[in-house]
C-alpha positions as CSV (number, residue, x, y, z in Angstrom):
1,X,0.0,0.0,0.0
2,X,2.8,2.4,0.9
3,X,4.6,1.7,-2.4
4,X,1.4,2.3,-4.3
5,X,0.9,5.7,-2.6
6,X,4.5,6.7,-3.4
7,X,3.9,5.8,-7.1
8,X,1.0,8.3,-7.2
9,X,0.8,12.1,-6.8
10,X,-2.0,14.6,-6.3
11,X,-3.3,16.2,-9.5
12,X,-4.5,19.7,-8.7
13,X,-7.6,21.2,-10.3
14,X,-8.0,24.4,-8.2
15,X,-9.5,25.9,-5.1
16,X,-12.9,27.1,-4.0
17,X,-14.0,29.1,-0.9
18,X,-16.7,26.6,-0.1
19,X,-17.4,22.9,-0.4
20,X,-20.4,22.1,-2.5
21,X,-23.1,19.9,-1.0
22,X,-23.7,18.1,-4.3
23,X,-21.8,15.0,-5.2
24,X,-19.2,15.2,-8.0
25,X,-19.8,12.3,-10.5
26,X,-17.3,13.5,-13.1
27,X,-14.1,11.5,-13.1
28,X,-10.8,13.3,-12.9
29,X,-7.7,13.1,-15.1
30,X,-6.7,9.4,-15.5
31,X,-10.2,8.4,-14.4
32,X,-9.3,9.0,-10.8
33,X,-12.0,10.1,-8.3
34,X,-12.1,13.9,-7.6
35,X,-11.6,14.6,-3.9
36,X,-11.7,17.7,-1.7
37,X,-9.1,18.7,0.8
38,X,-9.7,21.6,3.2
39,X,-6.8,23.7,4.4
40,X,-7.0,27.2,6.1
41,X,-10.6,27.6,5.1
42,X,-9.9,26.9,1.4
43,X,-11.2,23.8,-0.4
44,X,-8.6,22.2,-2.7
45,X,-9.7,19.8,-5.4
46,X,-7.4,16.9,-6.4
47,X,-7.3,13.4,-7.7
48,X,-4.6,10.7,-7.6
49,X,-2.6,10.1,-10.8
50,X,0.5,8.0,-11.6
51,X,3.7,9.9,-10.7
52,X,5.5,8.4,-13.7
53,X,2.9,9.7,-16.1
54,X,2.5,13.2,-14.8
55,X,5.9,13.9,-13.4
56,X,8.7,11.8,-14.8
57,X,7.3,11.4,-18.3
58,X,5.2,14.5,-18.5
59,X,7.4,16.3,-21.1
60,X,7.3,13.3,-23.4
61,X,3.5,12.8,-22.9
62,X,2.9,16.5,-23.8
63,X,4.3,15.8,-27.2
64,X,1.8,12.9,-27.7
65,X,-1.3,14.6,-29.1
66,X,-3.7,11.7,-28.3
67,X,-2.5,11.7,-24.7
68,X,-2.6,15.5,-24.4
69,X,-6.2,15.7,-25.9
70,X,-7.5,13.0,-23.6
71,X,-5.9,14.4,-20.4
72,X,-6.7,18.0,-21.4
73,X,-10.4,17.3,-21.9
74,X,-10.5,15.4,-18.6
75,X,-8.9,18.4,-16.9
76,X,-11.4,20.9,-18.3
77,X,-14.4,18.6,-17.6
78,X,-13.3,18.2,-14.0
79,X,-12.9,21.9,-13.5
80,X,-16.3,22.5,-15.2
81,X,-18.0,20.1,-12.9
82,X,-16.6,21.8,-9.8
83,X,-17.4,25.3,-11.2
84,X,-21.0,24.2,-11.7
85,X,-21.3,24.0,-7.9
86,X,-18.9,26.7,-6.6
87,X,-16.7,29.5,-7.9
88,X,-13.3,28.0,-8.6
89,X,-9.8,29.4,-9.2
90,X,-8.7,26.8,-11.7
91,X,-5.2,25.4,-11.8
92,X,-3.1,25.1,-14.9
93,X,-3.1,21.7,-16.7
94,X,-0.5,19.3,-15.3
95,X,-0.1,20.9,-11.8
96,X,0.8,18.2,-9.3
97,X,1.8,17.9,-5.7
98,X,3.9,15.1,-4.2
99,X,1.7,14.8,-1.1
100,X,-0.9,16.6,1.0
101,X,1.8,18.3,3.1
102,X,3.2,20.0,0.0
103,X,-0.3,21.0,-1.1
104,X,-1.0,22.4,2.3
105,X,2.2,24.5,2.3
106,X,1.5,25.8,-1.1
107,X,-2.0,27.0,-0.2
108,X,-0.9,28.4,3.2
109,X,1.8,30.5,1.5
110,X,-0.7,32.0,-1.0
111,X,-3.7,32.7,1.1
112,X,-3.6,36.5,0.6
113,X,-3.2,36.1,-3.2
114,X,-6.0,33.6,-3.3
115,X,-8.3,35.9,-1.5
116,X,-7.5,38.7,-3.9
117,X,-8.2,36.4,-6.8
118,X,-11.5,35.3,-5.4
119,X,-12.5,38.9,-5.0
120,X,-11.5,39.8,-8.5
121,X,-13.4,36.9,-10.2
122,X,-16.5,36.9,-7.9
123,X,-19.7,36.6,-9.9
124,X,-17.8,36.6,-13.2
125,X,-17.0,34.3,-16.1
126,X,-14.3,34.1,-18.7
127,X,-15.1,34.6,-22.4
128,X,-12.8,34.1,-25.4
129,X,-13.2,36.5,-28.3
130,X,-11.5,36.2,-31.7
131,X,-11.8,38.2,-35.0
132,X,-11.0,36.6,-38.3
133,X,-10.9,37.9,-41.8
134,X,-14.2,37.0,-43.4
135,X,-14.2,34.0,-45.9
136,X,-15.9,34.1,-49.3
137,X,-19.5,33.2,-48.8
138,X,-20.2,31.3,-52.0
139,X,-18.5,29.0,-54.5
140,X,-17.1,30.4,-57.7
141,X,-19.4,30.3,-60.7
142,X,-18.5,28.7,-64.0
143,X,-16.0,30.8,-65.9
144,X,-15.4,30.7,-69.7
145,X,-12.0,32.4,-69.5
146,X,-9.2,33.2,-67.0
147,X,-10.3,36.8,-67.0
148,X,-13.9,35.9,-66.0
149,X,-12.5,33.5,-63.3
150,X,-10.4,36.3,-61.7
151,X,-13.2,38.8,-61.9
152,X,-15.7,36.3,-60.2
153,X,-13.1,35.5,-57.6
154,X,-12.5,39.2,-56.8
155,X,-16.2,39.8,-56.5
156,X,-16.5,37.1,-53.8
157,X,-13.6,38.4,-51.7
158,X,-14.5,40.4,-48.6
159,X,-14.2,44.2,-48.9
160,X,-10.8,45.3,-47.8
161,X,-9.6,48.3,-45.8
162,X,-6.1,49.7,-45.5
163,X,-4.1,48.5,-42.6
164,X,-4.4,51.7,-40.5
165,X,-8.2,51.7,-41.0
166,X,-8.4,48.1,-40.1
167,X,-6.4,48.6,-37.0
168,X,-8.5,51.5,-35.9
169,X,-11.6,49.3,-36.3
170,X,-10.1,46.6,-34.1
171,X,-9.0,49.2,-31.5
172,X,-12.6,50.5,-31.3
173,X,-13.8,46.9,-30.9
174,X,-11.3,46.3,-28.1
175,X,-12.3,49.5,-26.3
176,X,-16.0,48.5,-26.5
177,X,-15.2,45.1,-25.0
178,X,-13.2,46.6,-22.2
179,X,-16.1,48.8,-21.2
180,X,-18.2,45.7,-20.4
181,X,-15.4,43.6,-18.9
182,X,-13.8,43.6,-15.5
183,X,-10.5,42.7,-17.0
184,X,-9.0,41.4,-20.3
185,X,-6.0,39.4,-21.2
186,X,-4.1,38.9,-24.5
187,X,-4.6,35.6,-26.3
188,X,-1.9,33.4,-27.8
189,X,0.6,34.6,-30.3
190,X,-1.5,35.7,-33.3
191,X,1.2,35.3,-35.9
192,X,1.5,31.6,-35.1
193,X,-2.2,31.0,-34.6
194,X,-5.2,30.2,-36.8
195,X,-5.3,31.4,-40.4
196,X,-7.0,34.8,-40.8
197,X,-6.9,35.5,-37.0
198,X,-6.6,39.3,-36.5
199,X,-7.7,39.8,-32.9
200,X,-7.8,37.6,-29.8
201,X,-8.8,38.5,-26.2
202,X,-9.9,36.7,-23.0
203,X,-12.4,38.7,-21.0
204,X,-13.6,38.5,-17.4
205,X,-17.2,39.6,-17.5
206,X,-19.7,39.8,-14.6
207,X,-22.6,37.3,-15.1
208,X,-25.0,40.3,-14.8
209,X,-23.2,42.0,-17.8
210,X,-23.5,39.1,-20.2
211,X,-26.2,40.8,-22.3
212,X,-23.9,43.9,-22.6
213,X,-21.2,41.7,-24.1
214,X,-23.6,40.0,-26.5
215,X,-24.8,43.5,-27.5
216,X,-21.3,44.6,-28.4
217,X,-20.6,41.4,-30.4
218,X,-23.9,41.7,-32.3
219,X,-23.3,45.4,-33.1
220,X,-19.8,44.8,-34.6
221,X,-20.9,41.6,-36.3
222,X,-23.5,43.6,-38.3
223,X,-21.0,46.3,-38.9
224,X,-18.4,43.9,-40.2
225,X,-20.7,41.5,-42.0
226,X,-18.7,41.3,-45.2
227,X,-15.3,42.1,-43.7
228,X,-14.6,40.2,-40.5
229,X,-16.1,37.3,-38.5
230,X,-16.3,37.3,-34.7
231,X,-16.0,34.1,-32.7
232,X,-17.0,34.0,-29.1
233,X,-16.6,31.0,-26.7
234,X,-17.7,30.7,-23.1
235,X,-18.6,31.0,-20.4
236,X,-15.6,29.4,-18.8
237,X,-14.0,29.3,-15.3
238,X,-11.6,32.3,-15.1
239,X,-8.5,30.4,-16.3
240,X,-6.7,33.6,-17.6
241,X,-7.4,35.7,-14.4
242,X,-5.8,33.6,-11.7
243,X,-2.4,34.1,-10.3
244,X,-0.4,31.0,-11.0
245,X,2.8,29.4,-9.8
246,X,3.7,26.4,-12.0
247,X,5.6,23.2,-11.5
248,X,5.4,20.2,-9.2
249,X,5.6,20.8,-5.5
């Protein structure tokens, strides 16, 4: 039994300020049972995973797309299940602790920061917003010559604006979003992201301001109908608005 415990570590999902009364049925990463640990008035959510898989071999496993997709989805589903019952400060994927003592020390040393984070995200969700260059809306018609083909193709392309005009439009969009958000965070590196991606933000929005966000998105969607496409995902737990310290403990 002791050897088995040493071969496993605590996979960390995040912390809440209260322990939900409901039962968590969602399995954790590696199909382990999600459990609650209470320290210093904070509830920590963990499950037990193989130390070899999530510590010794983690770098190699992260390069295995099948493993990464499976573990990543389990991580998000576990956090979502907890978030459905209590406001959570979610941990980064792959955060582990060797034992309960190291988890307790980690939480005890960050109590002030955790309380500030809880106050910042209280009653709010995270939303992801992206803007893409619009795609042609229809297939090219039959063309009898190369000239007809090029003319038809040009007619289907979205109307273009010069770069300074386009940047000004995106700046106005960003300002409108910031007026309804508590906070915003830059997305990933746009140059290495999806094709046609021109703008990316993560937003922390009060649940009571959700309609305001939808109104901004609808207004700019109508305004950019033939020029740009807006993609919005959420609501999510506030992944981008939590103070993190990475690595195994």
